N, C-alpha and C positions, 0 to 999 in steps of 0.2 A: 658386696658394696659396703661402704662405711655408713654406719647408722646416722640418720638425721635426727637431731635433737630438737624437740619442741618444748618450750618452757611450760611448766605446770605450776599450780598454786602452791603445792607442798613439795612435790618432787617432779623432775623432768620426765618427758616421754621420749623414748628412743625407738625409732622406727627403721626397720629394714625394708622399707619401701618408700615411695614418694608420699609426702603428706597429702598431696592433692589426689592420691589414689585411694585414700581412705574416705568412705562415705561419711557425711556429716553426723549421722546417728552414731556410728562407731566412734568417731572422734570425740563426741560428747561423752560417751561412756568412758573413754580413756582419760579424759580430763577429770571426770568425776572420781575415778579410782585413784588418779594421781593426787587428788586433793585430800584423800583420807589421811588422818594423822598417823595411822599405823603403817602406811605404805613406806617401804624402805628403799632408799637410794634413787631408784627410778623405775618406771614401768617399761618393760621391754616388749616390743610389738613386732611380731613375725611378718614375713612378706605375704602370707596368706590371710591377713587380717580381714575381718568383716564383722558386721553387726551381729550380735547374738543375744539370746534371752538371758537376762541377768547380768552378763558381762560380755565383753568383746571376745569373739573367737580369734585366736592367734595372739592372746595376751599372756605375759608371764609376770606375775605379781608376787613380790617378796614382801612379807609383813613381819613386823616385830610383835610377838605376843598376841597375834590375832589372825583370824582366817575368816573369809567370806564364803559361806556355803553356796550362794548363788553364782559366785565367780568360778566355782568348780563345775557347776551345772548339774543337771538331773541324771545324766548317764555317767555316774561315777566310775572311774577306771576304764572308760572307753579307750580303745587302742588297737594296735595292730600285731599280727604275728606273721612270720614268713619262714619258709624252709626251702632250701635248694635240694632237688632230687637228683638221682643218677640218670633220670630219663633225659632224652634229647628230643628235639623237635620231630625228627624222623621216626621216633617211636610212637608218636601220637597218631590216631586214625585220622583220615581225611574228614570224616563226619564226627564232630565232637558232641552231637546232641545226646547220644547215649551216655557219655561220660557226665555231661551236665545233669541229666536225669538221675543218675546214680548218686551224684553229690547232693541233689535236692532231696532224695529219698533218705540219705544218711543223716543230714543235718536239717532239722525243722527250721523254716524261715517264717518271717512275718509274725503272726500271733500264734503259730503252731508251737507245740512243745512235744517232748518225748512222752510216750505212753508209759514207759518204765524208766528208771534212772539210767543214764548213759555213761556215767563216770565209773572208772575202775582203778585198781591199784597201779595199772600201767600209767595212769595220768598223774597220780600223787599217792603217797603212802599214808597220809595223815587225814584222810577224809573224816573219820569219827571225831577227831578233835575239832576240825573245821565246822562240821554241822552242829556239834554240841554248842559251839559259840553262838549259833543262831538264837538260842534261848536267852542270850544275854544282850540282844539288840533291843532297841527301843520298843516298848509295848505297842507302839503304833503299827508294827508289822506282824503282830501276833495273828495267827491264822493263815499266814502266807508261806509257811514252811514247805508244804507240798508243792506249791507252784514254783518256789525257788529250786526245789529238788529236780523237778521235771523240766525246768528251763535251763538247767546246767547243760551246756553243750548245744545251745541253740543260737541262731543268728540274729533274729529280730528283723526290723525293717528299716525304712529311711535310707540313709547312705551306707548302711552296713552291707558287706559283700563277702563272697568267697571267689577267688580267682585262681585259674591255672594260667601261668605266665611263661614267657620265654625271655631269657636275657639275650644280650647282643651276640653271645657265642652259640646260641641255640639250646642252652641248658633250660630244663623245665623247673619252674618254681611253683610252690603253693603259697598263696597269700590270703589273709582274711582280716576283716575289720569288724569288731563288735565290742560290747561292753558288759555292764552288770545287769542287763535285762530289767524285768519289772521290779525286782527287789531293790536294786540300786536307785531306781526312780522314786519308789515309795520312801526310802530312807532320806533321799535328798529333799523331797518336798516337805517331809515332816520337819527337818532341821531348818530349812529356809523359813518356814512359818514361825518356828520358835525364835529364830534370830530377829525377825521383823518386829516381834513383840517386846524386845529388850529395850530398857530405858535409854541406854547410851546410843542407840541407833535412831532415835526419833528426829534428830536434826540433820541427818545425812543429806547430801545433795541428791542422792538417788536411793530410795528405800530398798531397791534390789541389792544394794551393796552392804546390807546389814552384816555385822561381823559377830563372832564369838571372841571373847577375851580370855587370855591365858589365866589359869587359876580358878576358873569358874566351873561349876558342875555342867553347865550347858556346853562349854568347850570340851570337857572330858567326854561327855556323851557323844558329841559329834565326831570327835577324832576316833573314838572306839568304833562307831558304826561305819565311818568313812573308810578306815583301814580294812575292816572286814569286807566291805563292798569292793574295794580295790582288789583284794585277794580273790573275791568271787569272779570279778571280770577277768583277771589273769588266768584263773583255773578254767573259766568258760572257754577262753581261746585255746587253752591246752587240750581240753576235751575235744573241741571241734577239729583241731589240727590232727589229732589222733584218728578221729572218725574219717576225715578226708584221706589221710594216709592209708587207712585200711581199705578204702575204696580203690586207691591206686595199687595197693598190694594185690588185691583180688584181680584187677584187670591187667596188671603188669608184674607177674611173678619175678622175684629177684630184685625189684626196685629197692634202693636204699636212700636214706635221707641224712643230710648234714644236721648239725646242731641248729635248733630253731632260733630265730631272732624274735624278741617280744618287747613291746614298749607301750606304756600308757601314754595317752595324750590329753586326758581330762583327769587331773589328779592333784594331790597335795603331797609334798615331800619335805622332810626336815633336812635342811642343808646349811652350809656355811658359805656366805658370799661377802666379799669386801670386809672380811674379818669379823663378821657377826653371824650368830646362829639365827636363822629365820625360817619361817614357813613359806615355801614357794608353791604357788598355785599355777599350774600350767593348764590353761583352757585352750585346746586346739594348739598344743605345742608339745614337742618331745624333749626329753633330756638329751643333750649333745655334749656331755663331758668328753674330754680327750680320750679317744679310742672307743667310745660307746657306739655300738651299732644301732641304727635306727631305720625306720621305714617311713617314706614320704610318698603317699599315693597321689595319683592324679585323679582322673575321672574314669568312667567305665569304658571309655574308648581311646584314651590317650596314653596310658602307661604310668609307671611308678618308678621310684628309686630306692635302692638300698644305700644308706649313707653311713659315714663314720664321723663322729663328732670331733671338733677341733678344740673344744673346751674354752670358747670365747667368754671371758668373764662379763663383758658388756651385755650379753644376752642372758645372763645368769645360767650360762652353759646350756642353752636351749636352741631349738630350731623349729621350723614350721611342722605342722602335722599333716599337711597335704597341700593341694592347690588352693583350696579356699573358694567359697562360692562368690560369684560376681553378680548374681541376681537371686532373688528369693525363689522358693519353690512355687509360690503362687504366680509370680511373673513368668517363670519358665513354663508352667502349664498353659498360661494364656498365649505365650509367644510361639511355642514350638508344637509340632505335630508328631504323630507316630512315624510319618515318612521322614521327618527330620532326624528322629532318633535312629531309624534304620540306616540312614545315610551316614550318620556320625559314628555308628558302631559297626560299620561294615567290616567283615572279617572276624568279628567276635561272636561266639556262640552265647547268646544272652536273651533275656526278655526284650522285646521291642514293642511292647504294648503301652496303652495310655497310662497305665498304672505306674510306670517308671519314667515318664517323660520329664518329670522334675529333676531327674538325675542325668539328663542329657549332657554330654561334654561341654556344650556351649554355655551351660549355666555355671561353669567353673572357670577360674582364672587359668592362664597358661602355665602349666606345671614347669616348663623349661625356664620361663622368666622367673618364676618363684625360686627355682634352684639357683639361677644366676644372682639373684638378689641376696643370697645367703652363702656366698662362696667363702666368707670368713667365719662361718658357723659350722659347716660340714664339708666333707669331701665325698664324691660319688664313688661307691664301691661297685654297683651294678645298676644298669638301666633295664627295666622289665616292661614287656608289652603283653597285655592279657590276650588269651585266645578263648578262654571260657570265663564268663562272669555270672555268678548266681546272686540275685538280689532278693531281698525280702518283699 
């Protein structure tokens, strides 16, 4: 669809959805960020937009010489990874419960972590350099090194997941969604608090949008920790993907894997747009530069898409990160039952208990409509449907 432009006080807001489809709380957030003096050109709003803590989920914000840590969020580097396997639907057993159990045994979920470190040189060759950099992070996370070590290669909870999927040709895919775990959360919270206390942020329309300014020690410290946490999140997904593939190798000897696809969707990048160098914050959005492969998941019962970016400059070369919630977790838990969850996830080997009712497909927007609304941002490479879903 062609983006709809809503006038803002400093820059405009461009939406890849109907303005009346955005809840009032989220629209207020968007107007607040569009009023900041550092916001550049316009605010791009993806079709999965919804209200979020700190800043709107599904927003792409380019800033000159500034960045808002709350606009990135507390799960720094959260994103997706996927890989196509040589397996086909007919290779999978009729009963997938054992495969799900093996995946849950290989990758700790929720608050669980590995008893010993799970990463190897198969995942990356520069682990010593990466972990040595931990000592250079803010002192606020001192004492967390052991936890960060043992959480490397773990899923977490909430909307994070591991899935075994089939594409429309019957090919088997692995897909997962996770971020920077506890260490990313601690780093984000520390820097958000620092930003709130800075003098130039005291008159903002929303204190959650406090920014760091270029050339200051606070900005340098945040960017240092931010980029480390984004790397942690990427490595975390790499380790999990290898653990999952090892499970498949053990159960299906001879299986092979294509090159993996990986993308952040809560992060900051240094990019050039409309002729200027800016800091781009994507919160609930993926980079969709021309030719970039990305992953746009739906919900635990509806399926997902592998996409290729079209490089649309109006979206700052971005696209949605998923279907996007259409109701809060609290509202979903009040409205739906375990029976509803079982009905909406029929045919998927997954948890169907009260603990994941807030992840029920009906709590999310229609992923197919979300894709239709961004046909000028991405093209579809593959449509996937999960047959196994592991939740935290």
